[in-house]
Each structure stands twice: as structure tokens, then as C-alpha cells.
N, C-alpha and C positions, 0 to 999 in steps of 0.2 A: 587903655583898653588893653591892649596885648603888649608883650613885653619881648617876645621874640616869635621867629616863624620857624617851623621844623618842617623839614624838607626829606621825605624818604626816597632814595632813588635805586633803581635796579639795574642801572647800566645801560639800559635801552634807550634810543634816540627819542622815542616817543615821551619817556618819562622826564628826560631832561629838557624838552620844549617849554616846561613850567619856569626854568628858570630866570628868564628876562622879566617874565610877570612877577615873581618873586622878588627880585631884585628890585624892582620899580616900588613894589608897595613897601618894601623894606626900607627904602631910601626915603621915601615920602614920610614915612612914620618915624624915622631914626631909631630902628630896632635891627638887632641883628639876625642873620639866617644861619640856622644850624642844618647842616647837610649828613645825611646817614646812607651809607650804602648798605643795602639790603640785598642778601644773599639766600640762595634756597637752601633749604636743610639738608645736610648730606644724609646719604642712605646710612642705615645701621651697619651695613657691611664696611663701611669705610672707617668705623670707630672700633674695630677691631685690631688686636696685636698678637703677632706671635709669642707664645711662652715656652714651647717646648718644641724642638725637632726630633723626629723619630732617627732611627739609624739609618745609614746609608743603605740603598737596597730595600728597604722596607716598602711595602704596597701603601701605607698609610702615609697622608701628608702631613703638614705641620698642624699641631692643635693651637685653637685661639682662644684668647678670654677677651670679654669685651673692656672696652676702656671705660665705657659709661654703663653703670648696672641699674 
């Protein structure tokens, strides 16, 4: 019927409480368990990189260009 079990985990103790049940089911059925760590999407601000800096003493800060467009 099923050939694998896929378990997404977010690192919380609540999410990990399912693991003993998944292990029991997978062992009984003889199928593998695939675990995946789920992380929150990072804000767009983190996806920028400096491309050019202004001269020392200038009032403007660094200009940035997005990594992902």
C-alpha cells in the first residue's frame, strides 16, 4: 500500500512527538522513514548583498542588490 513515510519536522518538541508512532508503523510495515527539517522562509532583507560602497565620510550607506530577483 505505502512504500515510505515522509515526516516534516520544524524542530519543536511537539512535532517530534510523532516519531515513536512513525517508527512503530514503519517497522511493522517494513518501509523507510524520510525526515525533513522545515524552516521558516527568510525575509527578503536577508537576500540582499552589498554591491558598492560610497566614499568614506559620505552620508549615504551601502547600496544593495537583491540575490534573488
